[in-house]
N, C-alpha and C positions, 0 to 999 in steps of 0.2 A: 103410755105406748112402750113397746117392749122389742131391743132390736137383736138382731142373731149376728153371731162372727160366725161369716164364711171362709176362715182361713182354716185351712186342714192341717191334722193336728201336726206336730215334728216326729218323726217315727223316727229318727236317730236320738241314740243314748251315748253319751260321750264315753269314752273308756274310763273305769276307774282303775287304779292305780292298784296293783296284788304288792304286797310288800311280804315276803312269807319269812317265815320266825326261822331263827336257824334252830337246827335239832342234831342232833349225835345219836349214830346207830351201826349199825351194822354195812345197811346201804349206804346210808348217808359218807360212810368211809370207802367204800367201794365207789360211787363215784368221785370222790375224791384223787381215791387211784388211778382213775380213767382218766380222770383230765388233765391230770400230769402227765399220765404217759402219752394221750393225743396229742396235749399241746405242747410237750419234748420232741416229740416225730415231727410236728408240723414246722415248729421254729428250729431244729436243730438238722435236721436234713439236710438242706440245700447246703450247710458248710462241711459237708463230709466228703474228703474227697477218695479219688480213686485212679491208680496209674494205670490208665491203658497206651502208655507210649506218647512220646512226642508230637504224633501227630494227631492224635484225639483229645476231648476237653475232658479233665482230669477229674471233674464235679460225678459226685457217687452219683445221684440222679438230677436227668437234665434231661427238659423239653426241649431239643434245639430246632424251633421251628424253622431258623435259617435255611439248614441243611434238609428238614424235613425228616428226623431221626429222634429217637425216642432213647435215652439211656438210664438203666438199673442197676447201678453195680457192675458186673461182668455180662449182662445181659445187654445186646443192641437190637432196636426195633427198627426196621428202614420202611421207606413208603408202603412198597409194594407187599411189605407185613402188616399192614395195618388188621388184618384179623385176628392177630393176638390181643388187641388194644379191644376189638368187638367182642371176643372169647371173654375178657376179664371181665368189661360191663354187664356180659350173661350171667357171667359167676356171680357178680354184686348182688344183682336182681334175683339170682334164684337163692342167693344166700337171705336176702331180704324177705324172700317168701318164707325161706326154711325157719327162721328166725320168728318172725310173726306168728308162725301156724303154730308154734312150739309154744313162745313164751310173750306170747303180743308184742306192745309195742316198745320191746326190749332196746331195739335201737332209739328211739326217740328219746327213750326216758335216760339214754346212759352215754352213746356215741353220738348223735347227730352235732354238726358243728353248730346248731342254733340253741340248743339245748348245753353243751360243753361251754360254747361263749357268752351266755346267758348265765350262768352261776358263775362264771369270772367276775360276771360285771356283777350280781347281785352279793359276791364277797367284797368284792371292792367298796360299793355302796353301804354295806352292812360296816366294815371297818370305818369306815368315816361317818358315816351317820348316825350310826348305831344299830340296834334289832330293832325288831319290829314296832311296838309301840315306839318309841322315840323317831322312827320313820314317819308312821303313822303324824304325830304329833308334828314334825315339821312338815310334812307335807298338808296338814290342816289348818295350818298358820297362816293368813293369809297378807299377815305385815312381813316383807321382804327386808328384816334389820341384816346389821352388820354379820352377826353371826351365822343365820340361812342362807346370805350370799357367798360367806366364805366359804361354808359344808358344798355348796352345789357347784361353785367354781373350781373347789377342789377335787371334787368328784367327776365331774365333767374332764378337767385335765387327765384325770388316770386314764378316762376311758378312753377318752383322744390317742392318748399313748399306745393304749392298746390296740386301739383301731387301726395305727398307725404302722405297728410293728405287724396286724395281720398282711394287710395290705403288702407289707413291704418283704414280707416270707415270701408270699404268694409269687410277687414278679423274679425274686432268686432261684424259681424253680425254672425260667427260660431264659437263664443265662448265668455266667459264671458271677458266682455269687459274691467274691470280694471284688473283682473285676466292676459290677453293677456297681456294687455299695460306694464305690470309691467314687463311682462318676455321678451318683444319686445327691451324695453329699457334696459335691464341687460343680454341683449343677453343670455338668456336660454330658448325664444322660439323656436318652433320646424320649421325644414328648410321650410317646407310648407308656414308657416306664411309669411318668411323673400323672399321667390321666389315670392308667391303673391304679398304681398305689392311691390315687385318692377317691378313685370309686367306691375301690374295696374299704377304704378308712372309713368311708360314709355309711357305705352298707352294712359295716360291722357297728358301727355307732348308734344307727338306727334302730337296725334287728336286736342287738344285744342290749342295747341300752333304753329303748325307747320305746319299742314294739312288744317286745319280749313272748308273752303267748298269744299274742293277736298271727304272730308268724305264726304259730304253727296252729292255731284254730281257721284261719283263712286265708294263707297264702300257700301251704301245704297240702298236696293232694292225697297224702297219707293217708290222712283218718278217716279220708270216704272211700279208699281202697280196702284199708285193712279188713275189714268185715268179711271179705274176700276168702282172705287168708285164714280167719280165727273160724272154730266149731266150737262144740260143749266140752271135748277135752282141750281143750288151749289155755293154758297155764295164765292169768292175770290177776291185777289186784284186785281183790272185792271185799267185800264187806259180811263179818256174819251175823245175821239181822235177826238169824232163829236165835241166836244166843244173846245179840246187844237190843233185841227190843222188848218192853217197851225201855225207851230210856229215858233217863234224866240224872238227878244229881241225890246220890244217895241219899236215903234217909237215916237218923241214927237209930240204932237198935232199937230202942223205947219206944221211939213211932213207928217201928215196923210190923207192929203186929197186928194192925187192922187194915194194915196199907197193903193196897194192891203188888205182888211183886214187880220188879222192875228189872231187866236186863242189864248185862254188864258194860254198858257203854253209859259214862255217866255225863255225856254230853255237854264233855268239856271244850269242845269244837278245835282242840288243837291238831286232829288231820286236817283238820278245814287251814288253820292259819300257817302250816309250812306247806300245803300244795303251791307251789311255783304257777299252776295253773287258776288256781282261787277258785277247784269246784271243792264240793262234799262228795266225797266219796260212798258216804253212808246212802245219797242217792241212788246207786246202782250204777252200770257201765255208761261212759259217757265219753262224747267224741271228745271232751279235750283233754280226757287222761289220757298223757304218756305213759303211764305205769313208772314212773321213778320210784316209788316206795317208800318217799319219806315219809309218808302218813304212817305207813307199816313202823317206822321208828316212832315215829311220836306217840302210835299207841301202844305201843310194846311199852315206852317210859312209862306212861300212866297206867296200864295197866300193873307194873310190877309197882306202881307206890299205892295204890288200891285194895294191892293182894290180889289179885283178879292174873287167871292165866293168859298168858302174851294169845298174840294168833285170833284177837278178835276182828282187823285188820290184817288180810295176810295175801300170797300167794296162791292162788286155787282154780281150779278149775267147775265149769257149771255142774260137772258129773258130781266132782265134789259137795257139793252144795246137796245133789239130791242124795246122795249117801249118809250124810252128816245128819241131814235134816230125818231123815228116817232111822237110825242110830247103827246103819251097818259099817262096815270097818271101810277108812280110808283108803281108795287106790294107791296104789305106789308110785310114786313121780315119773318115774321111767315106763309104765304106760302110756303116761299121756305124753310123753316127749315120743315112744318108740311106737308109730299107728302108722297105717295105711300112708297117710298125706308128706307127713315128714321125711318117710324111707323114699318115697318116690324123688319129692324135691333132694335129699342127698346125695339119691343117685344120679340126677341129671346134672346136678354139681360135683361131682367126683368124677363123672364121665369126660364136661367140658374140662375139666380140671387136669385128666388124664391127658387127654386129646389135645390140650395146648401143651402140657410137658413133654412129652413125645414128640410133638413137632418143632416145638425148641432145638431139641437137641441132634434130630437128623436134617435140621435143614442145613444147604451145604455152605461154605464159603466162598464160594464161586457161583456163578449165575448169572444168565443175560436173557434178553427179551429183542426179540427179532421184529421189522415192521418193514416189508418190501413197499419199494417206491413204485408206487402206482401210475407217476405220470413224468412220463411215460412210461408203460409195460415192458417195455424192452426198446435196447438202441442197437439199431444194426451199424458195426464199424465197418472201417473202408477196406476190408479183407475181406468182409462177410460174416464174420463172428457178430452173433448172438450178445449183447448185454445185459445183464439183468442188476439192480441196485438194492441194496439192504440199509439199513438204519439199523443198526446191533449196540443194542446197550450192553455194556459188562461192569459187572459188581464185584470188585475188591473188598471183600469183608476181612481182609489180614489187616495187620496193625503197620506193614511196611510194603512199597513199590512191589508189582511183581509182575514179570511179561506173563503175557496171554497168547497162543499161539494158533489162529485160528485155521482150519482143515473143513472141509467137507465131504458127505458120502453119497453117492446115485449110485444108480447102474448106468448111465451116459457119463462120456467124457467131457468132462466140468473144470474147470479150473475156477480158482478163489483169489482175489489180490484185495489188500486193505489199502484205503486210500493213506499215502504218507507213509507207507512201509513198502518195501522191495520183496518180502517174506511172509510177509500176514504177521509177521509179529508185533504186538501192540503192549507197550508201556502201559499200564493201571495205576494213576497213584495209590498208597492205603487208605483204606476204607473209603472208597468213593466210585463212583461211577462215572462213564466214559461214554459218549457216544461215538460209536464210530463208522464209516462208508464201509462198505464192505459191496465188491463188485464178482459176481457169479458170469465163466464166460464160458461159452460153447462154440466150437470151432463149425465153420461153414458145413462141415460133410456129417459133424455131430448128429445123432438121432433127434437130441433134446432142442436142438435149432429147429428142426423144421415141425417137432412136436409141439402140440396147444399145451402142455401143461408135462412138468418132470418134478414127480418128487424129489424133495434134495435135503440132506438134513445138515444143519450149520454145527462144527461142534467146540470149544474152546478150551484147549488145554493148560493149565498152569503148569509152568516151566518147573517150576521150583519143586512143589507136592504131586504135581505129576495128578492132579484131580481134574477131571474133567465134568463138562455140562454142554448140553445140546438142544437145539430146538428145530424141530420140523415146520419145514414152509416150502414151497413150490417155485421152480423157474419155467417161467413163459416162453414158450416159442414164437416162430412166424405163424404159425396156423390160428393164432389168437388175431 
């Protein structure tokens, strides 16, 4: 009597770790340079000093959440100027569309933080455990002996130090770096700083050391979006199968007489062994491919050794494939890059950049906002005078205290008074805002006192520079 097992099959497959082989070449060297530059910018930038005067922070790049401002060298962004940040985000998105349309996933392969830190973690792993074959043997070794334990502990310790430096560098962008570092070391920093460092340390360690390619494949949405940005003229990493197939280990000349001819690919799997995503580029375009071009370096090295032309794996477009298969002349690279889609993205990107630059240099150093008090709309004084109240927020963007004179313009007989001042002269501290209560009054015999609404313009003048700023508002009379 037979029995059947109704247990459903296990559809989960455990991750097989990928151990990329070390490779040298022009694209690997380019990635090293980009890694050094990007990591250097990230770690060093919070420590760059920039003198803005005694009343302002001296950190060149600072996101001052307490005062809701952003400092970038000589540029200062205030809360009401958030459109600058929005514009930069739009430029970043358009830039990503542009580079993807022209060169495929070049962002993913060279400058994405996940790629940069994964490369760094793999480099540490290779230094400690050896190249690919040594790491494979160590991984397949079931017994945890002293040597394996020592290598693993050493690797994890270095990874943790890198992760701590990563999380620590991030928090330095939000406070004065030297001060915060001393507070962190002496255990006097705010708990938010410690929790942020811990969270970023953990994510850096897990994403760069343990998950690696899984972040790109399963967590990142860009591999699924990139298809909309690419077309047949997009340059990306590809395998010339019409030249490489049929692949196989090349036979000796004596044995090749009666054998079928082979392509240039000797099926050495060098391109697979160096791939950080663990794919075979010879299988065609794949979602997992980040176009890091390490397979190009590996293949070119092998082609040079076997006396074959380089470029079996190369950057190319689908239209190049069609031309090469038919024996036509290859399309120049500039024709792939300069086409309608990329020109449109470049134009939009440039327009946003020019607009932000113009807005940055024409913005005034003095500004104000006016909010009429609506409860009550007006007050009748003992002598019959009608009084309206307004909250005026003054912004002094200079590096020194300034006196601002408040005046009004109207076709009616109106007067202005600032709370706490006899002459409507307001002192605003350097590089700060001040909320000032302002009263506008109409005598009993003034047309504005009996009129429902009277247009008024509130002006603020910098007594030092003579710069003026104004806002239109209304004066409410008894007809309301």
